[in-house]
FIKOLZA-1660 file (N, C-alpha, C; in steps of 0.1 Angstrom, whole numbers, plus 5000, padded with zeros to 4 digits):
% residues 233
   i   px   py   pz ch aa at
   1 1679 9924 0734  A  M  N
   1 1681 9911 0740  A  M CA
   1 1685 9900 0730  A  M  C
   2 1695 9892 0733  A  T  N
   2 1699 9882 0723  A  T CA
   2 1688 9871 0721  A  T  C
   3 1685 9868 0709  A  Q  N
   3 1675 9858 0706  A  Q CA
   3 1682 9844 0707  A  Q  C
   4 1674 9834 0713  A  P  N
   4 1680 9821 0715  A  P CA
   4 1682 9815 0701  A  P  C
   5 1693 9807 0700  A  V  N
   5 1696 9800 0688  A  V CA
   5 1686 9789 0686  A  V  C
   6 1680 9789 0674  A  R  N
   6 1670 9778 0671  A  R CA
   6 1678 9765 0668  A  R  C
   7 1672 9754 0673  A  R  N
   7 1677 9741 0670  A  R CA
   7 1675 9738 0655  A  R  C
   8 1685 9732 0648  A  L  N
   8 1683 9728 0634  A  L CA
   8 1680 9713 0633  A  L  C
   9 1669 9711 0626  A  V  N
   9 1664 9697 0623  A  V CA
   9 1666 9695 0608  A  V  C
  10 1673 9684 0604  A  L  N
  10 1674 9680 0590  A  L CA
  10 1663 9670 0587  A  L  C
  11 1654 9673 0578  A  V  N
  11 1643 9664 0574  A  V CA
  11 1647 9657 0561  A  V  C
  12 1649 9644 0562  A  V  N
  12 1653 9636 0550  A  V CA
  12 1641 9628 0546  A  V  C
  13 1635 9632 0535  A  E  N
  13 1623 9625 0530  A  E CA
  13 1621 9628 0515  A  E  C
  14 1619 9617 0507  A  D  N
  14 1618 9619 0493  A  D CA
  14 1604 9622 0488  A  D  C
  15 1594 9620 0497  A  D  N
  15 1580 9624 0493  A  D CA
  15 1579 9639 0495  A  D  C
  16 1577 9647 0485  A  P  N
  16 1577 9662 0487  A  P CA
  16 1566 9667 0496  A  P  C
  17 1554 9660 0495  A  V  N
  17 1543 9664 0504  A  V CA
  17 1546 9662 0518  A  V  C
  18 1551 9650 0522  A  I  N
  18 1555 9647 0536  A  I CA
  18 1566 9656 0540  A  I  C
  19 1576 9658 0532  A  S  N
  19 1587 9667 0535  A  S CA
  19 1583 9681 0538  A  S  C
  20 1574 9687 0530  A  E  N
  20 1569 9700 0532  A  E CA
  20 1560 9701 0544  A  E  C
  21 1552 9691 0546  A  T  N
  21 1543 9691 0558  A  T CA
  21 1551 9691 0571  A  T  C
  22 1560 9681 0572  A  V  N
  22 1569 9680 0584  A  V CA
  22 1577 9693 0586  A  V  C
  23 1583 9698 0575  A  S  N
  23 1592 9710 0577  A  S CA
  23 1584 9722 0582  A  S  C
  24 1572 9724 0576  A  R  N
  24 1564 9735 0580  A  R CA
  24 1560 9734 0594  A  R  C
  25 1556 9722 0599  A  R  N
  25 1552 9721 0612  A  R CA
  25 1563 9723 0622  A  R  C
  26 1575 9718 0619  A  L  N
  26 1587 9720 0627  A  L CA
  26 1590 9735 0628  A  L  C
  27 1590 9742 0617  A  E  N
  27 1592 9756 0617  A  E CA
  27 1582 9764 0625  A  E  C
  28 1570 9759 0624  A  A  N
  28 1559 9766 0632  A  A CA
  28 1562 9764 0647  A  A  C
  29 1569 9753 0651  A  E  N
  29 1572 9750 0665  A  E CA
  29 1585 9757 0669  A  E  C
  30 1591 9765 0660  A  G  N
  30 1603 9772 0664  A  G CA
  30 1617 9767 0660  A  G  C
  31 1616 9756 0652  A  Y  N
  31 1629 9750 0648  A  Y CA
  31 1633 9756 0634  A  Y  C
  32 1646 9756 0632  A  A  N
  32 1652 9758 0619  A  A CA
  32 1652 9745 0612  A  A  C
  33 1649 9745 0599  A  V  N
  33 1648 9732 0592  A  V CA
  33 1656 9732 0579  A  V  C
  34 1663 9722 0577  A  A  N
  34 1670 9719 0564  A  A CA
  34 1664 9706 0558  A  A  C
  35 1665 9705 0545  A  R  N
  35 1658 9693 0539  A  R CA
  35 1668 9687 0529  A  R  C
  36 1666 9674 0528  A  A  N
  36 1673 9666 0518  A  A CA
  36 1663 9655 0513  A  A  C
  37 1664 9651 0500  A  S  N
  37 1655 9641 0495  A  S CA
  37 1661 9628 0490  A  S  C
  38 1674 9626 0492  A  D  N
  38 1680 9613 0489  A  D CA
  38 1692 9611 0499  A  D  C
  39 1697 9599 0498  A  G  N
  39 1708 9595 0508  A  G CA
  39 1720 9603 0507  A  G  C
  40 1726 9605 0495  A  P  N
  40 1739 9613 0494  A  P CA
  40 1737 9627 0498  A  P  C
  41 1726 9633 0494  A  A  N
  41 1723 9647 0498  A  A CA
  41 1721 9648 0513  A  A  C
  42 1715 9638 0520  A  A  N
  42 1714 9638 0534  A  A CA
  42 1727 9638 0541  A  A  C
  43 1736 9630 0537  A  V  N
  43 1749 9629 0543  A  V CA
  43 1757 9642 0541  A  V  C
  44 1756 9648 0530  A  R  N
  44 1763 9661 0527  A  R CA
  44 1757 9671 0536  A  R  C
  45 1744 9672 0537  A  A  N
  45 1738 9682 0545  A  A CA
  45 1741 9680 0560  A  A  C
  46 1742 9668 0565  A  A  N
  46 1745 9665 0579  A  A CA
  46 1760 9670 0582  A  A  C
  47 1769 9668 0572  A  T  N
  47 1783 9672 0574  A  T CA
  47 1784 9687 0573  A  T  C
  48 1778 9693 0564  A  E  N
  48 1779 9708 0562  A  E CA
  48 1772 9716 0572  A  E  C
  49 1760 9712 0575  A  Q  N
  49 1751 9720 0584  A  Q CA
  49 1751 9716 0598  A  Q  C
  50 1756 9704 0601  A  R  N
  50 1756 9699 0615  A  R CA
  50 1743 9701 0623  A  R  C
  51 1733 9694 0618  A  P  N
  51 1720 9696 0625  A  P CA
  51 1720 9690 0639  A  P  C
  52 1710 9695 0647  A  D  N
  52 1709 9690 0660  A  D CA
  52 1701 9677 0661  A  D  C
  53 1693 9674 0651  A  A  N
  53 1686 9662 0650  A  A CA
  53 1682 9659 0636  A  A  C
  54 1679 9646 0633  A  L  N
  54 1675 9642 0620  A  L CA
  54 1661 9636 0621  A  L  C
  55 1652 9639 0612  A  V  N
  55 1640 9631 0609  A  V CA
  55 1642 9624 0596  A  V  C
  56 1644 9611 0597  A  L  N
  56 1650 9603 0586  A  L CA
  56 1641 9592 0581  A  L  C
  57 1637 9593 0568  A  D  N
  57 1629 9583 0562  A  D CA
  57 1638 9571 0559  A  D  C
  58 1632 9559 0561  A  L  N
  58 1640 9547 0559  A  L CA
  58 1643 9544 0544  A  L  C
  59 1632 9546 0535  A  M  N
  59 1634 9543 0521  A  M CA
  59 1637 9556 0514  A  M  C
  60 1649 9557 0508  A  L  N
  60 1654 9569 0501  A  L CA
  60 1661 9565 0488  A  L  C
  61 1661 9574 0478  A  P  N
  61 1669 9572 0466  A  P CA
  61 1684 9573 0469  A  P  C
  62 1692 9568 0461  A  G  N
  62 1706 9569 0463  A  G CA
  62 1711 9557 0472  A  G  C
  63 1709 9559 0484  A  F  N
  63 1711 9548 0494  A  F CA
  63 1701 9551 0505  A  F  C
  64 1697 9540 0513  A  D  N
  64 1686 9541 0522  A  D CA
  64 1690 9548 0535  A  D  C
  65 1679 9550 0543  A  G  N
  65 1681 9557 0556  A  G CA
  65 1691 9550 0565  A  G  C
  66 1692 9537 0564  A  L  N
  66 1701 9529 0573  A  L CA
  66 1715 9534 0570  A  L  C
  67 1718 9535 0557  A  E  N
  67 1732 9539 0553  A  E CA
  67 1734 9553 0557  A  E  C
  68 1724 9562 0555  A  V  N
  68 1725 9576 0560  A  V CA
  68 1729 9576 0575  A  V  C
  69 1721 9569 0582  A  C  N
  69 1723 9569 0597  A  C CA
  69 1737 9564 0601  A  C  C
  70 1741 9553 0594  A  R  N
  70 1754 9548 0597  A  R CA
  70 1765 9558 0594  A  R  C
  71 1764 9565 0583  A  R  N
  71 1775 9574 0579  A  R CA
  71 1775 9586 0588  A  R  C
  72 1763 9591 0591  A  V  N
  72 1762 9603 0599  A  V CA
  72 1767 9600 0614  A  V  C
  73 1763 9589 0619  A  Q  N
  73 1767 9586 0633  A  Q CA
  73 1782 9583 0634  A  Q  C
  74 1788 9578 0623  A  A  N
  74 1802 9575 0623  A  A CA
  74 1810 9588 0624  A  A  C
  75 1804 9599 0619  A  E  N
  75 1811 9612 0620  A  E CA
  75 1809 9619 0633  A  E  C
  76 1797 9619 0638  A  R  N
  76 1794 9625 0652  A  R CA
  76 1780 9620 0656  A  R  C
  77 1778 9618 0669  A  P  N
  77 1765 9613 0673  A  P CA
  77 1754 9624 0671  A  P  C
  78 1743 9620 0665  A  V  N
  78 1732 9629 0662  A  V CA
  78 1719 9622 0666  A  V  C
  79 1710 9628 0673  A  P  N
  79 1697 9620 0676  A  P CA
  79 1689 9619 0663  A  P  C
  80 1684 9607 0661  A  V  N
  80 1677 9604 0648  A  V CA
  80 1663 9598 0652  A  V  C
  81 1653 9604 0645  A  L  N
  81 1639 9599 0646  A  L CA
  81 1637 9592 0632  A  L  C
  82 1636 9579 0631  A  M  N
  82 1634 9572 0619  A  M CA
  82 1620 9571 0615  A  M  C
  83 1617 9573 0602  A  L  N
  83 1603 9571 0597  A  L CA
  83 1603 9559 0589  A  L  C
  84 1594 9550 0591  A  T  N
  84 1593 9538 0583  A  T CA
  84 1579 9536 0578  A  T  C
  85 1577 9531 0566  A  A  N
  85 1564 9529 0560  A  A CA
  85 1558 9516 0565  A  A  C
  86 1567 9507 0570  A  R  N
  86 1562 9494 0574  A  R CA
  86 1564 9492 0589  A  R  C
  87 1555 9486 0595  A  D  N
  87 1556 9483 0610  A  D CA
  87 1563 9469 0611  A  D  C
  88 1575 9468 0605  A  D  N
  88 1582 9456 0604  A  D CA
  88 1593 9456 0614  A  D  C
  89 1593 9446 0623  A  E  N
  89 1603 9445 0634  A  E CA
  89 1618 9445 0629  A  E  C
  90 1620 9438 0618  A  S  N
  90 1633 9437 0612  A  S CA
  90 1638 9451 0608  A  S  C
  91 1629 9459 0601  A  D  N
  91 1633 9472 0597  A  D CA
  91 1636 9481 0609  A  D  C
  92 1628 9480 0620  A  I  N
  92 1630 9488 0632  A  I CA
  92 1643 9484 0639  A  I  C
  93 1646 9471 0640  A  L  N
  93 1658 9467 0647  A  L CA
  93 1670 9471 0639  A  L  C
  94 1669 9470 0626  A  A  N
  94 1681 9474 0617  A  A CA
  94 1683 9489 0619  A  A  C
  95 1673 9497 0620  A  G  N
  95 1675 9512 0623  A  G CA
  95 1681 9514 0636  A  G  C
  96 1676 9507 0647  A  L  N
  96 1682 9509 0660  A  L CA
  96 1697 9505 0660  A  L  C
  97 1700 9494 0653  A  A  N
  97 1714 9489 0653  A  A CA
  97 1724 9499 0647  A  A  C
  98 1719 9508 0638  A  V  N
  98 1729 9517 0632  A  V CA
  98 1728 9531 0639  A  V  C
  99 1720 9532 0650  A  G  N
  99 1721 9544 0658  A  G CA
  99 1708 9553 0658  A  G  C
 100 1697 9548 0652  A  A  N
 100 1685 9556 0654  A  A CA
 100 1680 9555 0668  A  A  C
 101 1675 9566 0673  A  D  N
 101 1670 9567 0687  A  D CA
 101 1656 9564 0689  A  D  C
 102 1648 9566 0679  A  D  N
 102 1633 9564 0680  A  D CA
 102 1628 9562 0666  A  D  C
 103 1616 9558 0665  A  Y  N
 103 1610 9556 0652  A  Y CA
 103 1595 9559 0652  A  Y  C
 104 1590 9562 0641  A  L  N
 104 1575 9564 0639  A  L CA
 104 1571 9556 0626  A  L  C
 105 1560 9550 0627  A  T  N
 105 1555 9543 0615  A  T CA
 105 1545 9551 0608  A  T  C
 106 1546 9553 0595  A  K  N
 106 1537 9560 0587  A  K CA
 106 1524 9552 0586  A  K  C
 107 1512 9559 0585  A  P  N
 107 1511 9574 0587  A  P CA
 107 1512 9578 0602  A  P  C
 108 1516 9590 0604  A  F  N
 108 1518 9595 0618  A  F CA
 108 1512 9608 0619  A  F  C
 109 1510 9612 0632  A  G  N
 109 1504 9626 0634  A  G CA
 109 1516 9636 0636  A  G  C
 110 1514 9648 0631  A  M  N
 110 1524 9658 0633  A  M CA
 110 1526 9662 0648  A  M  C
 111 1516 9661 0656  A  R  N
 111 1518 9664 0670  A  R CA
 111 1527 9654 0676  A  R  C
 112 1526 9641 0673  A  E  N
 112 1534 9631 0679  A  E CA
 112 1549 9633 0674  A  E  C
 113 1550 9636 0661  A  L  N
 113 1564 9638 0655  A  L CA
 113 1571 9649 0662  A  L  C
 114 1564 9660 0664  A  V  N
 114 1570 9672 0671  A  V CA
 114 1574 9668 0685  A  V  C
 115 1565 9661 0692  A  A  N
 115 1568 9657 0706  A  A CA
 115 1580 9648 0706  A  A  C
 116 1581 9639 0697  A  R  N
 116 1593 9630 0697  A  R CA
 116 1606 9637 0694  A  R  C
 117 1606 9647 0685  A  V  N
 117 1618 9655 0682  A  V CA
 117 1622 9662 0695  A  V  C
 118 1612 9669 0701  A  A  N
 118 1615 9676 0713  A  A CA
 118 1621 9667 0724  A  A  C
 119 1615 9655 0725  A  A  N
 119 1620 9646 0735  A  A CA
 119 1635 9642 0732  A  A  C
 120 1638 9640 0720  A  L  N
 120 1652 9636 0716  A  L CA
 120 1661 9647 0720  A  L  C
 121 1658 9660 0717  A  L  N
 121 1666 9671 0720  A  L CA
 121 1668 9673 0735  A  L  C
 122 1657 9671 0743  A  R  N
 122 1658 9672 0757  A  R CA
 122 1667 9662 0763  A  R  C
 123 1667 9650 0757  A  R  N
 123 1675 9639 0761  A  R CA
 123 1690 9643 0759  A  R  C
 124 1693 9649 0748  A  V  N
 124 1707 9654 0745  A  V CA
 124 1711 9664 0756  A  V  C
 125 1702 9673 0759  A  D  N
 125 1706 9683 0769  A  D CA
 125 1708 9677 0783  A  D  C
 126 1699 9667 0786  A  R  N
 126 1701 9661 0799  A  R CA
 126 1714 9652 0800  A  R  C
 127 1717 9646 0789  A  A  N
 127 1730 9638 0789  A  A CA
 127 1742 9647 0791  A  A  C
 128 1741 9659 0785  A  A  N
 128 1752 9669 0787  A  A CA
 128 1753 9673 0802  A  A  C
 129 1741 9675 0808  A  E  N
 129 1741 9679 0822  A  E CA
 129 1747 9667 0831  A  E  C
 130 1743 9655 0828  A  L  N
 130 1747 9644 0836  A  L CA
 130 1762 9642 0835  A  L  C
 131 1768 9645 0823  A  A  N
 131 1782 9643 0821  A  A CA
 131 1790 9652 0830  A  A  C
 132 1784 9663 0835  A  Q  N
 132 1791 9672 0844  A  Q CA
 132 1790 9667 0859  A  Q  C
 133 1781 9657 0861  A  Q  N
 133 1780 9652 0875  A  Q CA
 133 1790 9640 0877  A  Q  C
 134 1789 9635 0889  A  S  N
 134 1799 9624 0893  A  S CA
 134 1795 9612 0885  A  S  C
 135 1804 9606 0878  A  P  N
 135 1801 9593 0871  A  P CA
 135 1800 9582 0880  A  P  C
 136 1794 9571 0875  A  A  N
 136 1792 9559 0884  A  A CA
 136 1796 9547 0876  A  A  C
 137 1800 9537 0883  A  V  N
 137 1803 9524 0877  A  V CA
 137 1794 9513 0883  A  V  C
 138 1786 9507 0875  A  H  N
 138 1777 9497 0879  A  H CA
 138 1782 9483 0875  A  H  C
 139 1782 9474 0884  A  S  N
 139 1786 9460 0881  A  S CA
 139 1775 9451 0884  A  S  C
 140 1771 9443 0874  A  V  N
 140 1760 9433 0875  A  V CA
 140 1766 9420 0870  A  V  C
 141 1770 9411 0879  A  G  N
 141 1778 9399 0875  A  G CA
 141 1790 9404 0868  A  G  C
 142 1793 9398 0857  A  D  N
 142 1805 9402 0849  A  D CA
 142 1803 9413 0839  A  D  C
 143 1791 9420 0841  A  L  N
 143 1788 9431 0832  A  L CA
 143 1791 9444 0840  A  L  C
 144 1799 9453 0833  A  V  N
 144 1804 9465 0840  A  V CA
 144 1800 9477 0831  A  V  C
 145 1792 9486 0837  A  V  N
 145 1787 9498 0830  A  V CA
 145 1794 9510 0836  A  V  C
 146 1802 9517 0829  A  D  N
 146 1809 9529 0833  A  D CA
 146 1803 9541 0827  A  D  C
 147 1795 9549 0835  A  T  N
 147 1787 9560 0829  A  T CA
 147 1796 9572 0826  A  T  C
 148 1807 9573 0833  A  G  N
 148 1816 9584 0830  A  G CA
 148 1823 9582 0816  A  G  C
 149 1829 9570 0814  A  A  N
 149 1835 9567 0802  A  A CA
 149 1826 9563 0791  A  A  C
 150 1813 9560 0795  A  R  N
 150 1803 9555 0785  A  R CA
 150 1808 9543 0779  A  R  C
 151 1813 9533 0787  A  R  N
 151 1818 9521 0782  A  R CA
 151 1811 9509 0789  A  R  C
 152 1809 9499 0782  A  C  N
 152 1803 9487 0788  A  C CA
 152 1812 9475 0784  A  C  C
 153 1815 9466 0794  A  T  N
 153 1822 9454 0791  A  T CA
 153 1814 9442 0797  A  T  C
 154 1815 9431 0790  A  A  N
 154 1808 9419 0795  A  A CA
 154 1819 9408 0794  A  A  C
 155 1821 9402 0806  A  A  N
 155 1832 9392 0807  A  A CA
 155 1845 9397 0803  A  A  C
 156 1847 9410 0805  A  G  N
 156 1860 9416 0801  A  G CA
 156 1861 9421 0787  A  G  C
 157 1851 9418 0779  A  E  N
 157 1851 9422 0765  A  E CA
 157 1842 9435 0763  A  E  C
 158 1848 9444 0755  A  L  N
 158 1841 9457 0752  A  L CA
 158 1828 9454 0744  A  L  C
 159 1817 9460 0748  A  V  N
 159 1805 9458 0741  A  V CA
 159 1802 9472 0734  A  V  C
 160 1800 9471 0721  A  H  N
 160 1797 9484 0713  A  H CA
 160 1782 9486 0713  A  H  C
 161 1778 9497 0719  A  L  N
 161 1764 9501 0720  A  L CA
 161 1762 9514 0714  A  L  C
 162 1750 9516 0709  A  T  N
 162 1746 9529 0704  A  T CA
 162 1743 9538 0716  A  T  C
 163 1743 9552 0715  A  P  N
 163 1740 9560 0726  A  P CA
 163 1727 9557 0734  A  P  C
 164 1717 9554 0727  A  T  N
 164 1704 9550 0733  A  T CA
 164 1705 9537 0740  A  T  C
 165 1711 9527 0734  A  E  N
 165 1713 9514 0741  A  E CA
 165 1721 9516 0754  A  E  C
 166 1732 9524 0753  A  F  N
 166 1739 9526 0765  A  F CA
 166 1731 9533 0776  A  F  C
 167 1723 9543 0773  A  D  N
 167 1715 9550 0783  A  D CA
 167 1705 9540 0789  A  D  C
 168 1699 9532 0780  A  L  N
 168 1689 9522 0785  A  L CA
 168 1696 9512 0795  A  L  C
 169 1708 9507 0791  A  L  N
 169 1715 9498 0800  A  L CA
 169 1719 9505 0813  A  L  C
 170 1724 9517 0812  A  A  N
 170 1728 9524 0824  A  A CA
 170 1716 9526 0834  A  A  C
 171 1704 9529 0828  A  C  N
 171 1692 9530 0836  A  C CA
 171 1689 9517 0844  A  C  C
 172 1690 9506 0836  A  L  N
 172 1687 9493 0842  A  L CA
 172 1698 9489 0853  A  L  C
 173 1710 9493 0849  A  A  N
 173 1722 9489 0858  A  A CA
 173 1722 9497 0871  A  A  C
 174 1716 9508 0871  A  A  N
 174 1715 9516 0883  A  A CA
 174 1706 9510 0894  A  A  C
 175 1697 9501 0889  A  A  N
 175 1688 9494 0899  A  A CA
 175 1688 9479 0895  A  A  C
 176 1699 9472 0897  A  P  N
 176 1700 9458 0894  A  P CA
 176 1690 9449 0901  A  P  C
 177 1684 9441 0893  A  G  N
 177 1674 9432 0899  A  G CA
 177 1660 9438 0900  A  G  C
 178 1659 9451 0899  A  Q  N
 178 1646 9458 0901  A  Q CA
 178 1639 9459 0888  A  Q  C
 179 1626 9455 0887  A  V  N
 179 1619 9457 0875  A  V CA
 179 1615 9471 0873  A  V  C
 180 1619 9477 0862  A  L  N
 180 1616 9490 0858  A  L CA
 180 1605 9489 0847  A  L  C
 181 1594 9497 0849  A  T  N
 181 1583 9496 0840  A  T CA
 181 1587 9502 0826  A  T  C
 182 1580 9498 0816  A  R  N
 182 1582 9504 0803  A  R CA
 182 1580 9519 0803  A  R  C
 183 1570 9523 0811  A  E  N
 183 1567 9537 0812  A  E CA
 183 1578 9545 0818  A  E  C
 184 1584 9539 0829  A  R  N
 184 1595 9546 0836  A  R CA
 184 1607 9547 0827  A  R  C
 185 1610 9536 0820  A  L  N
 185 1622 9536 0810  A  L CA
 185 1620 9546 0799  A  L  C
 186 1607 9547 0794  A  L  N
 186 1604 9556 0784  A  L CA
 186 1606 9571 0789  A  L  C
 187 1602 9573 0801  A  A  N
 187 1604 9587 0807  A  A CA
 187 1618 9590 0810  A  A  C
 188 1626 9580 0815  A  E  N
 188 1639 9583 0820  A  E CA
 188 1650 9583 0809  A  E  C
 189 1648 9574 0799  A  V  N
 189 1658 9572 0788  A  V CA
 189 1654 9581 0776  A  V  C
 190 1642 9581 0773  A  W  N
 190 1638 9589 0761  A  W CA
 190 1632 9602 0764  A  W  C
 191 1629 9605 0777  A  D  N
 191 1623 9617 0782  A  D CA
 191 1609 9619 0775  A  D  C
 192 1602 9607 0773  A  W  N
 192 1589 9607 0767  A  W CA
 192 1579 9602 0777  A  W  C
 193 1571 9612 0783  A  P  N
 193 1563 9608 0795  A  P CA
 193 1551 9600 0792  A  P  C
 194 1547 9599 0780  A  E  N
 194 1534 9592 0777  A  E CA
 194 1537 9577 0773  A  E  C
 195 1527 9569 0775  A  A  N
 195 1529 9555 0774  A  A CA
 195 1528 9550 0759  A  A  C
 196 1525 9559 0750  A  S  N
 196 1523 9555 0736  A  S CA
 196 1535 9550 0729  A  S  C
 197 1547 9552 0735  A  G  N
 197 1559 9547 0728  A  G CA
 197 1566 9535 0735  A  G  C
 198 1558 9527 0742  A  T  N
 198 1564 9516 0749  A  T CA
 198 1569 9505 0739  A  T  C
 199 1564 9505 0727  A  R  N
 199 1570 9495 0718  A  R CA
 199 1585 9499 0714  A  R  C
 200 1588 9512 0715  A  T  N
 200 1601 9517 0713  A  T CA
 200 1610 9510 0724  A  T  C
 201 1606 9510 0736  A  V  N
 201 1614 9503 0747  A  V CA
 201 1616 9489 0743  A  V  C
 202 1606 9482 0739  A  D  N
 202 1607 9467 0736  A  D CA
 202 1617 9465 0725  A  D  C
 203 1616 9473 0715  A  S  N
 203 1626 9472 0703  A  S CA
 203 1640 9474 0708  A  S  C
 204 1642 9484 0716  A  H  N
 204 1656 9487 0721  A  H CA
 204 1661 9476 0730  A  H  C
 205 1652 9470 0738  A  V  N
 205 1656 9459 0747  A  V CA
 205 1660 9447 0739  A  V  C
 206 1653 9445 0728  A  K  N
 206 1657 9433 0720  A  K CA
 206 1670 9435 0713  A  K  C
 207 1673 9448 0709  A  S  N
 207 1686 9451 0703  A  S CA
 207 1697 9450 0713  A  S  C
 208 1694 9455 0725  A  L  N
 208 1704 9454 0736  A  L CA
 208 1707 9440 0740  A  L  C
 209 1697 9431 0741  A  R  N
 209 1699 9417 0744  A  R CA
 209 1708 9410 0734  A  R  C
 210 1707 9414 0721  A  A  N
 210 1715 9408 0711  A  A CA
 210 1730 9411 0713  A  A  C
 211 1733 9422 0720  A  K  N
 211 1747 9426 0722  A  K CA
 211 1753 9421 0736  A  K  C
 212 1744 9421 0746  A  I  N
 212 1750 9418 0759  A  I CA
 212 1746 9404 0764  A  I  C
 213 1737 9397 0757  A  G  N
 213 1732 9384 0760  A  G CA
 213 1718 9385 0766  A  G  C
 214 1709 9377 0760  A  A  N
 214 1695 9377 0763  A  A CA
 214 1692 9374 0778  A  A  C
 215 1700 9366 0784  A  A  N
 215 1698 9361 0798  A  A CA
 215 1700 9373 0808  A  A  C
 216 1707 9383 0804  A  R  N
 216 1710 9394 0813  A  R CA
 216 1698 9403 0816  A  R  C
 217 1688 9404 0807  A  V  N
 217 1677 9413 0808  A  V CA
 217 1664 9404 0810  A  V  C
 218 1659 9404 0822  A  R  N
 218 1647 9396 0825  A  R CA
 218 1634 9404 0821  A  R  C
 219 1625 9398 0815  A  T  N
 219 1612 9404 0812  A  T CA
 219 1602 9401 0823  A  T  C
 220 1596 9411 0829  A  A  N
 220 1584 9409 0838  A  A CA
 220 1572 9412 0829  A  A  C
 221 1566 9401 0824  A  H  N
 221 1555 9402 0814  A  H CA
 221 1544 9412 0819  A  H  C
 222 1541 9421 0810  A  G  N
 222 1531 9431 0812  A  G CA
 222 1535 9442 0821  A  G  C
 223 1548 9442 0825  A  V  N
 223 1553 9453 0834  A  V CA
 223 1565 9460 0828  A  V  C
 224 1576 9452 0827  A  G  N
 224 1588 9459 0823  A  G CA
 224 1600 9450 0823  A  G  C
 225 1612 9455 0826  A  Y  N
 225 1624 9447 0825  A  Y CA
 225 1633 9450 0837  A  Y  C
 226 1642 9440 0839  A  A  N
 226 1652 9441 0850  A  A CA
 226 1665 9435 0845  A  A  C
 227 1676 9442 0849  A  L  N
 227 1690 9437 0846  A  L CA
 227 1695 9428 0857  A  L  C
 228 1699 9416 0853  A  E  N
 228 1703 9406 0863  A  E CA
 228 1715 9399 0858  A  E  C
 229 1723 9393 0868  A  A  N
 229 1734 9385 0864  A  A CA
 229 1728 9371 0860  A  A  C
 230 1732 9366 0848  A  P  N
 230 1727 9353 0844  A  P CA
 230 1731 9342 0854  A  P  C
 231 1722 9332 0856  A  E  N
 231 1725 9321 0865  A  E CA
 231 1737 9313 0859  A  E  C
 232 1746 9309 0868  A  Q  N
 232 1757 9300 0864  A  Q CA
 232 1752 9286 0863  A  Q  C
 233 1756 9279 0852  A  P  N
 233 1752 9265 0850  A  P CA
 233 1758 9256 0862  A  P  C
% end
């Protein structure tokens, strides 16, 4: 019987202890693992080995994780779990802006890291399945979200979104005016069923607002978010 192909995860971490620990745990969970310890090596490994996902440290020798993510995503979309030593919103938003899908703040538990990687890969599989289904076009005011073409325009202007930002916007656009809870968004966009990652939702919403306009995404405090057409002056 043919053995299933193992998913390849590229672990990019300059701390040898963390790199070894993460790699061994991922291998124990059935993943194939490649490793890199600096920015240039990470980009080369991503190009040559074409991993299914990256676990990417923000601070690296050579050039940092932001530049790694930028270069890798420019070549082809790859799900990225970013690791950051600081719980700093500016670092997190910078990572999301260049295409990171999720983040963990050090120190983190191996169980959570493995769960996040698995969720990222499930999300890729689900996106491929949805691409085979009938596309939809959602219009909310002058905002148009085309799920088939994966294009978004606002007032006729193309808006450049990362894959995760687009998925988040498409989820909100499918139910305009309806408040979607953080937990629901986390489950539907990130395929992460537990509530421990709700800050990830908040960070992505902030990044999305910067691109489509803050007034388009309403916050229901303590609950979640809704996509609405901004009121005309």
